C-alpha positions as CSV (number, residue, x, y, z in Angstrom):
1,M,131.2,133.0,105.9
2,V,129.9,134.5,109.3
3,V,128.6,131.9,111.8
4,F,125.7,133.1,114.0
5,T,126.0,131.2,117.2
6,Y,123.5,130.6,119.9
7,E,125.6,133.0,122.2
8,D,125.4,135.7,119.6
9,Y,121.6,135.2,119.3
10,L,121.2,135.7,123.1
11,K,123.4,138.8,123.2
12,Y,121.9,140.4,120.0
13,Y,118.3,140.0,121.0
14,S,118.8,140.3,124.9
15,I,117.0,137.1,125.5
16,N,116.3,136.4,129.2
17,K,117.2,133.1,130.8
18,L,113.8,131.8,130.9
19,E,113.6,131.7,127.1
20,E,117.0,130.2,126.5
21,E,116.1,126.6,126.6
22,N,113.4,126.9,123.9
23,I,115.6,129.2,121.6
24,K,118.5,126.7,121.9
25,Y,116.3,123.9,120.8
26,I,115.1,125.8,117.7
27,L,118.6,126.9,116.7
28,E,120.1,123.5,117.1
29,E,117.4,121.9,115.0
30,S,116.8,124.6,112.4
31,T,119.0,123.1,109.8
32,I,117.3,119.6,110.2
33,I,113.9,121.2,110.1
34,K,114.6,123.0,106.9
35,E,115.8,119.8,105.3
36,H,112.8,117.9,106.6
37,D,110.5,120.7,105.3
38,K,112.0,120.3,101.9
39,L,111.7,116.5,102.0
40,I,108.0,116.4,103.1
41,K,106.9,119.3,100.9
42,T,108.5,118.0,97.7
43,I,106.8,114.6,97.9
44,L,103.4,116.0,98.5
45,T,102.2,115.9,94.8
46,Q,98.6,115.8,93.6
47,E,98.8,112.0,93.8
48,E,100.2,111.9,97.4
49,I,97.7,114.5,98.6
50,S,94.9,112.4,97.0
51,K,96.1,109.3,99.0
52,I,96.4,111.4,102.3
53,L,92.8,112.6,101.9
54,K,91.5,109.3,101.5
55,R,93.7,107.6,104.2
56,Y,93.4,110.3,106.9
57,L,90.3,112.3,106.1
58,N,88.3,109.6,104.2
59,L,87.8,112.1,101.3
60,N,87.6,110.8,97.9
61,V,89.4,113.5,95.7
62,T,91.2,112.2,92.7
63,K,94.7,113.6,91.7
64,E,92.9,114.8,88.5
65,N,90.8,117.1,90.4
66,L,93.5,118.8,92.3
67,E,95.9,121.8,91.3
68,I,98.5,123.5,93.1
69,W,97.6,127.0,94.2
70,G,100.1,129.8,94.3
71,N,103.5,130.4,92.5
72,K,106.1,128.9,94.9
73,Y,107.5,125.6,94.2
74,I,110.5,123.3,95.2
75,T,113.0,122.2,92.5
76,K,114.0,118.7,92.0
77,N,117.4,119.4,93.6
78,Y,115.7,120.8,96.7
79,N,117.0,124.4,96.1
80,E,113.8,126.2,96.9
81,R,111.1,125.9,99.6
82,E,107.7,127.3,100.4
83,S,106.2,128.1,103.7
84,D,102.9,126.3,103.0
85,I,101.5,124.0,100.4
86,V,97.9,124.8,99.1
87,Y,95.9,122.7,96.6
88,K,92.7,123.7,95.1
89,I,89.9,121.5,93.7
90,K,89.6,122.5,90.1
91,E,86.6,124.8,89.2
92,K,85.7,125.1,92.9
93,S,86.7,127.4,95.7
94,I,87.6,124.5,97.9
95,F,91.2,124.5,99.3
96,F,93.5,122.1,101.1
97,L,96.2,124.0,103.3
98,I,98.9,121.6,104.2
99,E,101.2,122.8,106.9
100,H,104.3,120.5,107.8
101,Q,105.7,120.8,111.3
102,S,108.9,119.3,112.6
103,K,108.5,120.9,116.0
104,I,105.5,121.6,118.2
105,D,104.1,125.1,117.7
106,K,101.8,126.4,120.5
107,N,100.4,129.1,118.2
108,M,99.2,126.5,115.4
109,P,95.5,127.0,115.9
110,F,95.8,130.8,115.4
111,R,98.5,130.4,112.7
112,I,96.3,128.1,110.6
113,L,93.3,130.4,111.0
114,E,95.5,133.3,109.7
115,Y,96.6,131.3,106.8
116,S,93.0,130.2,106.0
117,I,91.7,133.7,106.1
118,E,94.5,135.0,103.7
119,I,93.6,132.1,101.2
120,M,90.0,133.1,101.3
121,R,90.8,136.7,101.0
122,E,92.9,136.1,97.8
123,E,90.2,133.9,96.4
124,L,87.5,136.6,97.0
125,K,89.8,139.0,95.2
126,R,89.8,136.6,92.2
127,L,86.1,136.1,92.3
128,K,85.5,139.8,92.3
129,G,81.9,140.8,92.0
130,Q,80.5,137.2,92.2
131,K,80.0,137.5,96.0
132,Y,77.1,139.9,95.4
133,K,75.1,137.2,93.5
134,G,72.3,135.3,95.2
135,N,73.9,131.8,95.0
136,F,77.3,132.9,96.1
137,K,79.2,130.8,98.6
138,Y,82.4,131.9,100.5
139,P,85.5,129.8,99.9
140,Q,86.2,126.7,102.0
141,V,89.8,125.9,103.4
142,I,90.4,122.5,104.9
143,P,93.6,122.9,107.0
144,I,95.9,119.8,107.6
145,V,98.8,119.8,109.9
146,I,101.3,117.0,109.2
147,Y,103.5,116.6,112.2
148,T,106.8,114.5,112.0
149,G,108.6,115.6,115.3
150,S,109.8,113.0,117.9
151,R,107.7,114.5,120.7
152,K,104.0,113.9,120.9
153,W,101.8,116.6,119.5
154,D,100.0,118.1,122.6
155,I,98.6,121.3,121.1
156,S,94.7,121.6,120.7
157,E,93.4,121.2,117.2
158,S,90.6,123.7,118.0
159,L,91.0,127.5,118.4
160,N,88.0,127.3,120.7
161,E,90.1,125.7,123.5
162,R,92.7,128.4,123.5
163,Q,90.3,131.3,123.6
164,E,88.7,133.0,126.4
165,H,85.2,131.7,127.3
166,L,81.8,133.2,127.9
167,E,79.9,131.0,130.3
168,G,76.7,129.6,128.5
169,Y,78.3,130.1,125.0
170,N,79.8,126.9,123.6
171,K,79.4,127.3,119.8
172,E,82.2,125.2,117.9
173,N,84.5,127.3,116.0
174,F,87.8,126.7,113.7
175,K,89.6,123.5,113.9
176,Y,92.4,121.9,111.9
177,N,93.0,118.3,111.0
178,L,96.2,116.7,112.5
179,I,98.3,113.9,111.1
180,D,100.7,113.0,113.8
181,I,103.2,110.2,112.6
182,N,103.8,109.2,116.2
183,N,100.3,107.6,116.2
184,Y,101.4,105.1,113.6
185,T,104.1,102.3,113.9
186,K,106.8,101.8,111.5
187,E,105.1,98.6,110.4
188,E,101.9,100.4,109.6
189,L,103.6,103.0,107.6
190,L,105.8,100.7,105.5
191,K,102.5,98.6,104.8
192,E,101.0,101.6,103.1
193,N,103.8,101.7,100.5
194,T,103.2,105.4,99.5
195,M,105.9,108.0,99.2
196,F,104.4,109.8,102.2
197,S,104.5,106.9,104.4
198,K,108.1,106.1,103.3
199,V,109.2,109.6,104.3
200,A,107.2,109.4,107.6
201,V,109.3,106.3,108.5
202,L,112.5,108.1,107.7
203,E,111.4,111.1,109.8
204,K,111.2,108.7,112.8
205,C,114.9,107.7,112.5
206,K,117.2,109.4,115.0
207,T,120.6,108.0,114.0
208,S,122.5,107.4,110.7
209,E,122.4,103.9,111.3
210,E,118.6,103.8,111.6
211,I,118.4,105.8,108.4
212,I,120.6,103.3,106.6
213,L,118.6,100.3,107.8
214,T,115.3,102.0,107.0
215,L,116.5,103.1,103.5
216,N,117.4,99.5,102.8
217,E,113.9,98.3,103.9
218,I,112.2,100.9,101.8
219,I,114.1,99.9,98.7
220,E,113.1,96.3,99.2
221,I,109.4,97.0,99.2
222,S,109.4,100.0,96.8
223,K,107.9,99.3,93.3
224,E,107.0,102.9,92.5
225,D,108.4,106.4,93.1
226,R,112.0,105.0,92.4
227,E,113.0,108.2,90.6
228,E,111.8,110.4,93.6
229,L,113.5,108.0,96.2
230,Y,116.7,108.3,94.3
231,R,116.7,112.1,94.5
232,I,115.8,111.9,98.3
233,I,118.7,109.7,99.1
234,N,121.1,111.6,97.0
235,Y,120.2,115.2,98.1
236,I,118.8,114.7,101.7
237,F,120.4,111.7,103.1
238,R,123.9,111.8,101.6
239,P,125.1,114.3,104.3
240,K,123.6,112.3,107.0
241,I,125.0,108.8,106.1
242,G,128.1,109.6,104.1
243,N,129.1,109.0,100.5
244,T,130.1,105.3,100.9
245,E,126.7,104.2,102.4
246,T,124.8,106.5,100.0
247,E,126.5,104.9,96.9
248,K,125.7,101.4,98.3
249,I,122.1,102.2,98.7
250,L,121.9,103.9,95.3
251,N,123.6,101.0,93.5
252,K,121.1,98.7,95.3
253,L,118.2,100.9,94.0
254,K,119.6,100.8,90.5
255,E,119.9,97.0,90.7
256,K,116.3,96.7,91.9
257,E,115.1,98.9,89.0
258,E,117.0,96.9,86.4
259,N,115.8,93.7,87.8
260,S,112.3,95.0,87.7
261,M,112.6,96.1,84.1
262,V,113.9,92.6,83.2
263,A,111.0,91.0,85.1
264,E,108.5,93.1,83.2
265,V,110.0,92.2,79.8
266,L,109.9,88.5,80.7
267,E,106.3,88.8,82.0
268,R,105.2,90.4,78.7
269,E,107.0,87.7,76.7
270,F,105.3,85.0,78.9
271,R,101.9,86.5,78.3
272,K,102.4,86.9,74.7
273,N,103.5,83.3,74.3
274,Y,100.8,82.0,76.5
275,V,98.1,83.8,74.4
276,L,99.7,82.4,71.1
277,G,99.9,79.0,72.6
278,R,96.3,79.0,73.8
279,K,95.2,80.1,70.4
280,E,97.1,77.3,68.6
281,E,95.5,74.8,70.9
282,K,92.0,76.1,70.3
283,L,92.5,75.9,66.6
284,K,93.6,72.4,66.9
285,I,90.6,71.5,69.0
286,A,88.3,73.1,66.6
287,K,89.8,71.3,63.7
288,E,89.2,68.0,65.3
289,M,85.6,69.0,66.2
290,K,85.0,69.9,62.4
291,K,86.3,66.4,61.6
292,E,83.6,65.0,63.8
293,N,80.9,67.1,62.0
294,I,80.1,68.9,65.3
295,D,77.8,72.0,64.6
296,I,79.8,75.2,63.9
297,D,77.9,77.2,66.4
298,A,78.7,74.7,69.2
299,I,82.4,74.9,68.1
300,I,82.3,78.8,68.5
301,R,80.7,78.5,72.0
302,M,83.2,76.1,73.2
303,T,86.4,77.5,71.8
304,K,85.5,81.3,71.5
305,L,87.0,81.3,68.1
306,S,85.3,83.4,65.3
307,R,83.2,81.7,62.5
308,K,85.7,82.9,59.9
309,Q,88.6,81.3,61.8
310,I,86.7,77.9,62.1
311,E,85.5,77.9,58.6
312,S,89.0,78.5,57.2
313,L,90.2,75.2,59.0
């Protein structure tokens, strides 16, 4: 396997000294960024997107009304990746473009505009001649940038602020929605208890020790998404924290799952016995009331038993 080093990169592309620092940063973090892209994009299911839209954009869009748009996907083993995630509202030309960033991109306003135009262009091709009808409306793209880097996002969310200006003309133009996890504390994210919030907390970890500690915290509070959490730990974090710690955490997760299943069975049995017990008690009370010649309609009102049940006593 040929290793393409930082020095090779500079030599091949004749990069000047002023660009070296930024390129080195990109090369050093490229592997981590790819892994994080896979992690974030894999958990952004219809259900998670629905929660994100509600939590961060105050939009009530159910998971049943969302469908993935495009033909790229990520496998359960994180073998594939896609550049962007796009969801569409069913039977409407409304799209949610989700772009995940692990590093700051100064060209983000323009990039998002390009992506949005391409989505609209593809949708217009699909709609074909409909755009010539009187009630036709162009597709709407709602762009969302999810930023999970360590540095504060300092890029404008509006293309208007990055353009040349004509004095006296201040019309607002294209803008994307930013979700910067740096704006939320670990406690706030864990409190949400969604798959996205759990991953966002993990994205904040800088060392293997922090990852191990956080994974153990997440396991303690997790009631759902255990299958997805198992895959994340096994495929994404095993190389970071080692086999020994990974197996410890996976065994703990398995134990929590087994305990949860036992608890559910016990709860079902308790409810079943409780209901049966209440029924037996009601029948006993109704029988005593009949002995006292209390009106049957009154017995029905007080015990909630049926007329047939009471008459059979």
